[in-house]
PLY file of the C-alpha trace (Angstrom):
ply
format ascii 1.0
element vertex 282
property float x
property float y
property float z
element edge 281
property int vertex1
property int vertex2
end_header
0.00 0.00 0.00
1.47 3.37 -0.99
1.99 6.15 1.55
-0.74 8.28 -0.04
-3.21 5.37 -0.04
-2.44 4.69 3.59
-2.98 8.35 4.46
-6.35 8.35 2.68
-7.37 5.20 4.54
-6.32 6.60 7.92
-8.20 9.83 7.28
-11.30 7.93 6.15
-11.17 5.76 9.26
-10.98 8.79 11.55
-13.76 10.59 9.68
-16.19 7.67 9.69
-15.49 6.94 13.35
-16.38 10.57 14.07
-19.56 10.41 11.98
-20.82 7.15 13.45
-22.80 9.13 16.07
-24.62 11.02 13.31
-25.48 7.79 11.52
-26.84 6.34 14.79
-28.90 9.51 15.35
-30.45 9.44 11.85
-30.68 5.65 11.51
-34.44 5.50 10.88
-34.29 8.18 8.18
-31.25 6.59 6.55
-32.91 3.16 6.52
-35.97 4.49 4.74
-34.04 6.57 2.23
-31.43 3.95 1.32
-33.78 0.95 1.34
-34.47 0.92 -2.44
-30.74 0.84 -3.17
-29.96 -1.88 -0.65
-32.94 -3.93 -1.81
-31.69 -3.73 -5.40
-28.19 -4.84 -4.37
-29.68 -7.81 -2.51
-31.99 -8.66 -5.41
-29.00 -8.95 -7.76
-27.07 -11.13 -5.27
-29.38 -14.15 -5.78
-29.27 -15.17 -2.11
-30.34 -18.58 -0.83
-31.42 -19.39 2.76
-27.98 -20.92 3.41
-25.85 -18.28 1.65
-22.63 -17.08 3.28
-22.52 -13.34 2.57
-19.94 -10.56 2.82
-21.02 -6.92 3.03
-18.02 -4.70 2.19
-18.00 -1.08 3.45
-20.98 -2.12 5.56
-20.94 0.99 7.73
-23.83 0.79 10.21
-24.96 -2.52 8.76
-26.94 -2.19 5.57
-27.66 -3.98 3.37
-25.95 -6.76 5.32
-28.47 -6.83 8.19
-31.39 -7.05 5.78
-29.57 -9.87 3.97
-29.01 -11.69 7.29
-32.75 -12.06 7.77
-32.95 -13.69 4.32
-30.24 -16.28 5.03
-31.41 -17.94 8.27
-29.20 -20.99 7.62
-26.32 -18.87 6.39
-24.30 -15.98 7.77
-23.26 -12.40 7.03
-19.87 -10.78 7.65
-20.00 -7.00 7.92
-16.65 -5.44 6.98
-15.73 -1.78 7.35
-12.71 0.41 8.07
-14.52 2.11 10.93
-14.94 0.35 14.25
-17.31 3.15 15.25
-19.69 2.47 12.38
-19.54 -1.28 12.96
-20.33 -0.70 16.63
-23.66 0.81 15.55
-24.21 -2.16 13.20
-23.61 -4.66 16.01
-26.09 -2.83 18.26
-28.69 -3.02 15.49
-28.03 -6.72 14.86
-28.53 -7.48 18.56
-31.70 -5.39 18.68
-33.13 -7.35 15.74
-32.12 -10.70 17.24
-29.81 -11.55 14.34
-27.37 -14.18 15.58
-25.87 -14.98 12.15
-23.99 -11.67 11.80
-20.43 -10.78 12.76
-18.52 -7.54 12.26
-14.93 -7.33 11.05
-12.77 -4.20 10.94
-10.77 -4.32 7.73
-9.71 -2.82 4.41
-11.57 -3.60 1.18
-8.22 -3.76 -0.64
-6.89 -6.45 1.75
-9.86 -8.55 2.82
-9.06 -10.77 5.85
-10.77 -13.84 4.41
-9.67 -17.00 2.59
-10.12 -17.46 -1.15
-13.57 -18.63 -2.16
-15.24 -17.99 1.19
-18.53 -16.35 0.17
-21.64 -17.16 -1.89
-22.35 -13.44 -2.36
-20.49 -10.16 -1.88
-22.41 -6.90 -1.40
-21.08 -3.35 -1.49
-23.50 -0.45 -1.21
-21.93 3.02 -1.65
-18.37 1.87 -0.97
-16.60 1.84 -4.33
-16.59 5.64 -4.69
-14.43 5.95 -1.58
-11.91 3.16 -2.17
-8.45 4.63 -2.91
-7.85 1.66 -5.23
-11.05 0.55 -6.95
-9.44 -2.25 -8.96
-7.61 -3.57 -5.88
-10.88 -3.74 -3.92
-12.65 -5.35 -6.88
-9.90 -7.96 -7.14
-10.23 -8.80 -3.46
-14.00 -9.22 -3.73
-13.50 -11.62 -6.64
-10.81 -13.52 -4.73
-13.00 -14.19 -1.68
-16.07 -15.10 -3.76
-16.80 -18.74 -4.58
-17.10 -19.80 -8.22
-20.67 -18.96 -9.22
-20.99 -16.33 -6.49
-22.67 -13.05 -7.26
-20.99 -9.70 -6.52
-23.38 -6.75 -6.44
-22.89 -3.07 -5.66
-24.44 0.38 -5.72
-22.68 3.67 -6.50
-24.12 7.15 -6.72
-25.07 8.36 -10.19
-24.18 11.68 -11.78
-24.33 14.90 -9.77
-27.25 16.15 -11.86
-29.22 13.04 -10.85
-28.51 13.64 -7.16
-29.55 17.10 -6.02
-29.73 15.75 -2.45
-25.94 16.14 -2.45
-25.01 18.26 -5.45
-27.12 21.18 -4.23
-25.04 21.69 -1.10
-21.71 20.51 -2.56
-22.09 22.85 -5.53
-22.87 25.73 -3.18
-19.76 24.97 -1.12
-17.67 24.92 -4.31
-18.99 28.33 -5.37
-17.88 29.83 -2.07
-14.54 28.03 -1.97
-11.21 29.07 -3.42
-9.81 25.55 -3.19
-8.85 23.86 -6.48
-10.97 20.88 -7.56
-9.57 17.49 -6.52
-7.56 15.54 -9.11
-9.49 13.00 -11.25
-9.85 9.67 -9.49
-9.89 11.17 -6.01
-12.35 9.33 -3.71
-15.70 11.13 -3.68
-19.45 10.73 -4.11
-19.61 10.95 -7.91
-16.32 9.29 -8.78
-17.99 6.15 -10.21
-20.95 7.91 -11.83
-19.96 7.79 -15.52
-22.24 5.56 -17.56
-20.69 2.14 -18.02
-17.82 2.80 -15.59
-18.75 0.18 -13.01
-19.80 -2.38 -15.60
-16.35 -2.09 -17.15
-14.69 -2.54 -13.74
-16.71 -5.71 -13.15
-15.98 -7.15 -16.60
-12.26 -6.36 -16.39
-12.21 -8.29 -13.09
-13.39 -11.37 -14.99
-17.04 -11.36 -13.91
-19.74 -12.57 -16.31
-23.48 -11.98 -16.62
-22.82 -8.34 -15.68
-25.87 -6.11 -15.36
-26.01 -2.35 -14.80
-29.19 -0.42 -14.04
-30.38 2.70 -12.25
-32.58 3.04 -9.18
-34.02 6.36 -7.98
-35.87 7.57 -4.91
-36.24 10.83 -2.97
-34.54 12.09 0.15
-37.45 13.59 2.08
-37.02 16.15 4.85
-39.67 18.29 6.53
-37.78 21.59 6.41
-34.56 23.27 5.27
-33.35 23.27 8.87
-33.76 19.48 9.17
-32.13 18.92 5.78
-29.12 21.01 6.86
-28.85 19.19 10.19
-29.13 15.80 8.47
-26.50 16.59 5.85
-23.97 18.04 8.28
-24.45 15.04 10.60
-24.11 12.22 8.03
-22.41 13.53 4.86
-18.65 13.52 5.36
-18.01 15.34 2.07
-20.27 18.19 3.17
-18.66 18.46 6.60
-15.15 18.45 5.11
-16.11 21.16 2.63
-17.66 23.33 5.33
-14.64 22.87 7.58
-12.45 24.43 4.88
-14.61 27.57 4.74
-14.40 30.44 7.20
-17.35 31.46 9.34
-18.63 34.10 6.91
-18.47 31.69 3.99
-20.30 28.99 5.97
-23.14 31.41 6.72
-23.36 32.35 3.01
-23.38 28.68 2.03
-26.18 27.91 4.47
-28.23 30.90 3.30
-27.79 29.98 -0.38
-28.70 26.32 0.27
-31.89 27.32 2.08
-32.85 29.55 -0.84
-32.18 26.82 -3.42
-34.18 24.27 -1.45
-37.36 26.18 -2.26
-37.53 24.57 -5.68
-37.71 21.12 -4.07
-40.76 21.77 -1.89
-43.65 19.43 -2.77
-46.69 18.53 -0.68
-45.34 20.24 2.43
-41.89 18.62 2.41
-38.54 18.81 0.65
-38.04 15.99 -1.87
-34.60 15.71 -3.42
-33.93 13.14 -6.14
-31.39 10.44 -5.35
-30.14 8.10 -8.09
-27.73 5.18 -7.92
-26.28 2.73 -10.42
-26.70 -0.92 -9.44
-24.09 -3.26 -10.93
-23.66 -7.00 -10.47
-21.75 -9.90 -11.97
-20.98 -13.57 -11.45
-17.62 -15.03 -10.42
-16.49 -17.66 -12.91
0 1
1 2
2 3
3 4
4 5
5 6
6 7
7 8
8 9
9 10
10 11
11 12
12 13
13 14
14 15
15 16
16 17
17 18
18 19
19 20
20 21
21 22
22 23
23 24
24 25
25 26
26 27
27 28
28 29
29 30
30 31
31 32
32 33
33 34
34 35
35 36
36 37
37 38
38 39
39 40
40 41
41 42
42 43
43 44
44 45
45 46
46 47
47 48
48 49
49 50
50 51
51 52
52 53
53 54
54 55
55 56
56 57
57 58
58 59
59 60
60 61
61 62
62 63
63 64
64 65
65 66
66 67
67 68
68 69
69 70
70 71
71 72
72 73
73 74
74 75
75 76
76 77
77 78
78 79
79 80
80 81
81 82
82 83
83 84
84 85
85 86
86 87
87 88
88 89
89 90
90 91
91 92
92 93
93 94
94 95
95 96
96 97
97 98
98 99
99 100
100 101
101 102
102 103
103 104
104 105
105 106
106 107
107 108
108 109
109 110
110 111
111 112
112 113
113 114
114 115
115 116
116 117
117 118
118 119
119 120
120 121
121 122
122 123
123 124
124 125
125 126
126 127
127 128
128 129
129 130
130 131
131 132
132 133
133 134
134 135
135 136
136 137
137 138
138 139
139 140
140 141
141 142
142 143
143 144
144 145
145 146
146 147
147 148
148 149
149 150
150 151
151 152
152 153
153 154
154 155
155 156
156 157
157 158
158 159
159 160
160 161
161 162
162 163
163 164
164 165
165 166
166 167
167 168
168 169
169 170
170 171
171 172
172 173
173 174
174 175
175 176
176 177
177 178
178 179
179 180
180 181
181 182
182 183
183 184
184 185
185 186
186 187
187 188
188 189
189 190
190 191
191 192
192 193
193 194
194 195
195 196
196 197
197 198
198 199
199 200
200 201
201 202
202 203
203 204
204 205
205 206
206 207
207 208
208 209
209 210
210 211
211 212
212 213
213 214
214 215
215 216
216 217
217 218
218 219
219 220
220 221
221 222
222 223
223 224
224 225
225 226
226 227
227 228
228 229
229 230
230 231
231 232
232 233
233 234
234 235
235 236
236 237
237 238
238 239
239 240
240 241
241 242
242 243
243 244
244 245
245 246
246 247
247 248
248 249
249 250
250 251
251 252
252 253
253 254
254 255
255 256
256 257
257 258
258 259
259 260
260 261
261 262
262 263
263 264
264 265
265 266
266 267
267 268
268 269
269 270
270 271
271 272
272 273
273 274
274 275
275 276
276 277
277 278
278 279
279 280
280 281
């Protein structure tokens, strides 16, 4: 692992540990919002009641915990860099009475499992943040059994995701920082049409599918949207941290004004679109 990759990983670990409290706080809202994406990832995994499943970049447990209920004679390993996030996942597993789940702190680019260990590998909203996408993909293929399904979700283009692009674009307009180099981990890094399908095919997977799923992030008011985003969205928090106090107030004011166009039926509804990609290990 290069020094820069290690630095990115260490920073990501610290950031996600810090944000685990926000994800615990907003767990119910996150579950509802992300459910269509997790359900699609599970649907493409072709699980059986006895499947042994790995959820990479599992965070606070989804879609792995949902999968665990579908594999009563199998098991689910939740893997994430952040012990803090996995702590929330373990609490949720216990609360749901799921005894076939175990959490593992680890790196997607160096999975701590033997070759051919899993019947299915899931990864919802992880690929965009991996310093080495091909390295992580190779590891998922390595630990998958022949015939296993690997399925993932990544965020679509910025224009398809105003839930994030609205605030991130506003931060950029008030920031003098240069844009990050191409390939830098970030929300929309894997958004180009066909990008993930190509990654899966180059890794040797067959029967590769790629499709889009959309839903809305719903919040009752601009104030709640702002609180939600600053509690759970690491990219937003990092961007705001780089701005001075005056700029942060301008950003907040501009975001509140822009949110007006997303008011429908007494609530804010911001489109959220992901690409679902899956393939079979030969």
